[in-house]
N, C-alpha and C positions, 0 to 999 in steps of 0.2 A: 286708963287711956281712953279718951273719947274721940270719936271721929264724927266730924260734922261735914255735911255736904252743902256746898254753896250752890244754890239753885239759880242764883243771879248770874247772868252771862253778859259779856260785853256785846253790844250790837254788832252785826256783821256790817261790811261796807255797804251793802245794798240797804240794810235797815237804817244805818246812820244817814245815808244820802236821802232816803225818804223822809226821815225825821227833819233833816236840814231843809229840804224843800218845803215840807209842811210849815215849818217855822218861818221860812222866808215868805211863803204865800200868806200866812197869818199876818206877818209884819206888814206886808204890802197892803192887805185889806184894812188893817188898823190905821195906817198912815193915810189912806185915801177914803176913810169912812165919811169924811165931811163933804166930799164931793157929791153933788146931786147927780143921780144916775137916772136918765130918762130913756135909756136904751130900749126898754120894753116897748116903747112906742115906735121904734125904728126897726123895720123888718130886715134891713141890711145888717145892722148890728146884731140882731138876733141870729142871723145866719152865720156870722163870724163866730159868735159865742158857741153855737151848736157845733161848728167845725172844730173849734178848740177842744171842746169836751169830747167829741167823737175821736179825736186824735189822742185822748188821754192827757191833755194839757189842762192846766188850771185856766179858768175864765178870769183873765185879768184886764178885761176891757173896761175902760173908764170913759164915761161921756160927761163932759163938763157943761155946766149950764150956760156959760157965756162964751163969746169968741175968744180963742187963743191964737191970734193971728201971727204972733211972733214966738220964737223960741224962748225969749225971756219971759213972756207972759205965761206960756205953758209951764215953764220951770217953776215960776212963782205959784201957780195954782196947784201943781203936783208936789211942791216942796222938795225939788231936786236941783241939781246944778244944770245950767244951760247945756253943757256938753252931753248930758244924758238924753237930750231931746233929739229925735230924728224926724225928718220930714220924708213923706213918701210921695213919689211922683210915679204915675202910671201912664205909659204911652202905648200906642199900638205901633209895632215895628214889623213890617213884612207880614201883617196879618196875625201876629202873635203879641200877647201882652208883654211889656217890659216894665219891671218894677225897679225903681231907683230909690234907695234909702240914703239920705244925706243928713249929716249931722253938723 
């Protein structure tokens, strides 16, 4: 009678979530690798990237080389559906910033 010990274990929920996030981040990067990224020249974009990383989030900022004035154009450049595009509007309201995201 032989006894074998299986040293392979199933990933925990936290491990599988991390693996899924990593795969999703990698997929995002691969899908958008053809987009020219000139963010290194823009200090505002660099600040946003630094804030994402400091918060433990992936840097998913994409800077496109040409104007994407419409949701349809942005969707075409990014290779996604128009409904996935959101527009951000920032206003000052009673001395406080107000961010509106519209799709």
